[in-house]
N, C-alpha and C positions, 0 to 999 in steps of 0.2 A: 391551473394552480392547485398544488397539492399540499397536504399537511403531513408532517412527520413528527412522531413522538420519539425523542431520543432519551434513552436511559442507559448510561454507561460511564465508566471511569469516575463514579461518584457524583455524576451530574444527572439532572432530570429536567427536560424542557421540551417544548413543542415549537416547531418552526413552520412557516408557510413559505413555499418556494415554487419556482417554475418547475413544471414536470408533474406527471401524475403520481398518485400515491405509490403505485407499484414500482415505478422507476426510482423514487426516493427510497423505498425500502431496499431495493437492490443496492443502491449506493451505500446505505447504512450497513447492510450486510457485508459488503466488501470491506468497508472501513473497520468493522468489528473483527473480521478475519485478520486483517493486518495488525490491529491492536492485540489480538490474542497471541499472534506470533511474537510480537515485541515483548509481551508480558512473560514469555518463556525465557527471556534473557535475564538471568539472575541478578545482574547488576542494575537493572532498571525496575524500580518498585513504585516510584512516585507517579500518580496518574498524569500529572502535567508532562513529565518526561516521556511517558508512554505516548501521549497525544502528539508531542512534538516530533519524536522519532518516527511515529506512524506517518505523520504529515510529510516528513522528509523522504521516507520510502516511497510514498505515493508521488511526490514531486519528481523523484528520480525516475520512476516508471514513465511518467508523463513526458519528461525531458527526453528520455531515450526514444520514446515513440515518435516524438516530433523530429528528432534527429533522423530516425529511420525514414520518416515520410519525406523529409528534404532530400535524403540520399537517394531514395527511390525516384523522386521527381527529377533528380539530376542524373539518373541512370547509373548510380554508383551502387550496384547490387552487392559488391564485395564488402562495402562498409556495413550494409544491412546484415549480411551473413555474419560478419565479425561481431556486430552488436548483439545478435541473437546468441552467439556462443558465449559472450561475456555475461549476458543475463542468466544463462543456464549455470554458468560457473558460480555466479553470485548466489543464486538460489540454493545450489548444493552446499556452498560454503555456509550460508545461514542455517541450513538444516544441521550440518555437522556441529556448528557452534552451539546450537540448541541442545543437541544430544550430549555434547561434552559438559555443558552447564548442568544438565540433569544428573550426570554421573558424579560430578564434583559436588 
């Protein structure tokens, strides 16, 4: 059982959760990277909106990974390949939107 101090998006609190401290810190670091990317979108300023959109992005990643796992278990490697291509396109699109927002 580990403890994690969270200080972000205007909130500050400590949680106790399953997993060691190092694992919890990795999770928080990943979430912070996602929220930093979301904050770069000029139309998103409210911390609650940042948190919600970050959660949706992470849910999207998890859902796609689960779909890939099922496809691989079923021997549908073409679906996995197509999904990976889609993820790369989405990543590049998000980068371009961020760059456009900075210029505008």
